[in-house]
VOGU-3710 file (C-alpha; in Angstrom, 3 decimals, decimal comma):
1> xxxxxxxxxx> 5,335/19,587/34,134  6,797/21,135/31,015  4,519/21,697/28,011  7,122/20,120/25,710  9,581/17,522/27,009  12,415/16,862/24,546  13,452/13,606/26,234  9,936/12,199/26,012  9,644/13,188/22,345  12,988/11,589/21,553
11> xxxxxxxxxx> 12,122/8,404/23,460  8,821/7,915/21,638  10,439/8,725/18,280  13,225/6,204/18,914  10,770/3,507/20,006  8,555/3,887/16,905  11,541/4,034/14,546  13,236/0,950/16,012  9,981/-0,997/16,010  9,490/-0,217/12,320
21> xxxxxxxxxx> 13,055/-0,964/11,221  13,072/-4,253/13,139  9,969/-5,492/11,315  10,897/-6,459/7,710  7,386/-7,785/7,061  5,906/-4,391/7,927  8,349/-2,620/5,599  7,605/-4,998/2,714  3,862/-4,833/3,342  3,889/-1,035/3,324
31> xxxxxxxxxx> 5,619/-1,007/-0,071  3,519/-3,685/-1,783  0,430/-1,653/-2,721  2,253/1,521/-3,887  4,630/-0,614/-5,946  1,737/-2,469/-7,587  0,113/0,854/-8,510  3,407/2,092/-9,882  4,208/-0,954/-12,008  0,772/-1,805/-13,379
41> xxxxxxxxxx> -0,421/1,746/-13,994  2,956/3,141/-15,004  3,441/0,576/-17,758  -0,240/-0,153/-18,432  -1,019/3,469/-19,368  2,300/4,119/-21,070  1,594/6,070/-24,250  -2,136/6,413/-23,492  -3,898/9,686/-24,288  -4,741/11,090/-20,855
51> xxxxxxxxxx> -6,667/14,394/-20,842  -4,642/17,176/-19,233  -1,333/15,306/-19,278  1,460/17,584/-20,591  2,642/16,398/-24,012  6,318/16,401/-23,072  5,819/14,372/-19,858  5,896/10,582/-19,870  3,101/9,007/-17,795  5,533/7,125/-15,563
61> xxxxxxxxxx> 7,276/10,415/-14,789  3,904/11,945/-14,013  2,790/9,003/-11,877  5,798/8,548/-9,577  5,255/11,714/-7,442  1,624/10,679/-7,024  2,544/7,201/-5,820  5,177/8,644/-3,474  2,473/10,929/-2,064  0,141/7,958/-1,684
71> xxxxxxxxxx> 2,866/6,085/0,196  3,134/8,989/2,617  -0,651/9,122/3,056  -0,957/5,365/3,577  2,007/5,028/5,939  1,412/8,179/7,956  -2,326/7,703/8,447  -1,826/4,176/9,740  0,600/5,501/12,331  -2,537/5,944/14,401
81> xxxxxxxxxx> -2,752/2,162/14,602  0,344/2,119/16,804  -1,532/4,170/19,400  -4,335/1,610/19,514  -1,805/-1,240/19,595  -0,114/0,420/22,575  -3,505/0,719/24,220  -4,059/-3,034/23,860  -0,752/-3,936/25,550  -1,030/-1,280/28,262
91> xxxxxxxxxx> 1,849/0,943/27,113  -0,462/3,838/26,312  -1,768/3,894/29,875  1,796/4,006/31,207  2,765/7,062/29,165  -0,545/8,817/29,868  -0,015/8,605/33,629  3,675/9,530/33,376  4,688/13,115/34,312  4,842/14,094/30,643
101> xxxxxxxxxx> 2,507/16,488/28,859  0,061/15,142/26,278  1,580/17,594/23,784  4,975/15,901/24,167  3,377/12,491/23,604  1,659/13,688/20,438  4,841/15,321/19,106  6,815/12,144/19,824  4,300/9,982/17,984  4,234/12,445/15,075
111> xxxxxxxxxx> 8,040/12,396/14,898  8,128/8,591/14,900  5,276/8,182/12,425  6,724/10,822/10,100  10,124/9,105/10,105  8,686/5,699/9,204  6,464/7,207/6,499  9,450/9,107/5,108  11,498/5,890/4,923  8,685/4,193/2,999
121> xxxxxxxxxx> 8,361/7,076/0,544  12,112/7,235/-0,088  12,186/3,484/-0,736  9,400/3,819/-3,325  11,206/6,756/-4,923  14,410/4,705/-5,069  12,605/1,683/-6,558  11,041/3,876/-9,250  14,433/4,833/-10,698  15,207/1,339/-12,147
131> xxxxxxxxxx> 11,702/1,409/-13,667  12,602/4,507/-15,678  11,891/7,490/-13,454  14,466/10,278/-13,484  14,180/13,521/-11,454  14,886/16,693/-13,394  17,817/17,459/-11,112  19,546/16,007/-8,072  19,210/19,444/-6,496  15,444/18,946/-6,501
141> xxxxxxxxxx> 15,675/16,036/-4,042  16,249/18,150/-0,882  13,251/20,325/-1,820  11,174/17,188/-2,414  12,197/16,001/1,066  10,653/19,167/2,553  7,336/18,347/0,866  7,551/14,752/2,101  8,138/15,855/5,695  5,175/18,258/5,590
151> xxxxxxxxxx> 2,968/15,549/4,074  4,039/13,113/6,779  3,324/15,575/9,596  -0,097/16,396/8,111  -1,280/12,817/7,845  0,341/11,480/11,004  -1,494/14,279/12,806  -4,641/13,149/11,002  -4,042/9,535/12,040  -3,527/10,491/15,680
161> xxxxxxxxxx> -6,636/12,685/15,668  -8,678/9,826/14,234  -7,177/7,139/16,489  -7,961/9,208/19,579  -11,665/8,734/18,801  -11,477/4,932/18,693  -10,951/2,214/21,267  -10,420/-0,665/18,826  -8,047/-1,058/15,889  -10,630/-2,826/13,684
171> xxxxxxxxxx> -12,947/0,165/13,588  -10,048/2,546/13,048  -8,712/0,458/10,143  -12,075/0,431/8,362  -12,622/4,164/8,732  -9,093/5,178/7,744  -9,293/3,111/4,548  -12,653/4,704/3,788  -11,007/8,120/4,105  -7,589/7,680/2,471
181> xxxxxxxxxx> -8,707/6,276/-0,874  -11,000/9,231/-1,727  -8,148/11,537/-0,680  -5,828/9,591/-2,988  -8,123/9,630/-6,013  -8,967/13,315/-5,501  -5,331/14,413/-5,293  -4,300/14,309/-8,945  -1,916/11,456/-8,123  -3,096/9,264/-11,008
191> xxxxxxxxxx> -4,479/11,774/-13,494  -4,578/15,568/-13,968  -7,247/17,423/-12,044  -8,116/19,345/-15,190  -9,979/16,273/-16,464  -12,368/16,245/-13,471  -15,767/18,011/-13,350  -15,542/21,465/-11,802  -17,633/20,445/-8,766  -15,235/17,580/-8,008
201> xxxxxxxxxx> -12,182/19,799/-8,518  -13,306/22,001/-5,628  -13,131/18,938/-3,352  -9,647/18,228/-4,686  -8,558/21,786/-3,874  -9,503/21,191/-0,212  -7,330/18,059/-0,091  -3,830/18,560/1,415  -2,505/15,618/-0,613  -3,320/17,550/-3,807
211> xxxxxxxxxx> -0,722/20,176/-2,924  1,799/17,600/-1,752  1,599/15,631/-5,002  1,607/18,798/-7,107  4,613/20,175/-5,235  6,531/16,903/-5,603  5,682/16,838/-9,287  6,810/20,430/-9,682  10,248/19,873/-8,127  10,906/16,312/-9,360
221> xxxxxxxxxx> 9,365/16,418/-12,856  9,199/20,123/-13,644  5,447/20,348/-14,241  2,710/21,378/-11,822  -0,826/22,774/-11,760  -0,059/25,379/-9,079  3,047/27,292/-8,130  5,464/25,405/-5,894  5,196/28,205/-3,321  1,406/27,805/-3,170
231> xxxxxxxxxx> 1,842/24,056/-2,678  4,388/24,646/0,070  2,226/27,217/1,844  -0,844/24,975/1,740  1,133/22,092/3,265  2,560/24,281/6,028  -0,980/25,345/6,950  -2,329/21,773/6,815  0,542/20,345/8,882  0,157/22,978/11,619
241> xxxxxxxxxx> -3,619/22,510/11,635  -3,475/18,705/11,861  -0,863/18,762/14,649  -3,063/21,190/16,598  -6,196/19,091/16,028  -4,380/15,862/16,884  -2,998/17,365/20,101  -6,395/18,791/21,095  -8,246/15,509/20,557  -5,520/13,460/22,250
251> xxxxxx> -6,019/15,538/25,397  -9,367/13,771/25,808  -7,921/10,253/25,737  -8,331/8,608/29,137  -5,833/6,278/30,793  -7,910/3,091/31,110
//
């Protein structure tokens, strides 16, 4: 049995992608919360004096990369739910007993979850343009896509690692919501990290979403707290680490 089976990865990716694109209610539901944040906060805090916000940056411009990052976090982390849904209908057992390595299964689920999360983030980015958002350059979009892919891989790996420890979707849903909102609020998505107490900032620096949002803001808006290369390096490390952790924990899942 090969360690990595390209056909298996492609098959799982195609299945997850088709299932997402054929479910309009899931697409709309995944966009509802980020869009509400974007509209109500983007216009509600327009012109407000926010500590640490650069003077030449409009709040909506500042907010959009944060909401795009949140969309990636929300969509990618819940990709773990598909594993538990497959367990309920028996599909997970079928692929676990198939002559395919667990690594291939994990990579296929990461590919599928990352694609669906990327679609959601691009839709939010597209919807933000009529609201007044404008990237500094069209050339920045391919670089932003790199950050989005790394964010997706990081949090899909996180979702798979977490889902592998649960046998029911209800428990997984409660825990993942408990985790993603602190990550969101400690990422600088809504407000500059400079306004936080120093003890809280250290927690933010350990958050992969912090570097994803900062990198997106750097390439799309032209302002960032760290260098874009530091953001990129941190995301590469976090994505590799979460894939490795997700694959290691998934090895323990039993075919029942």
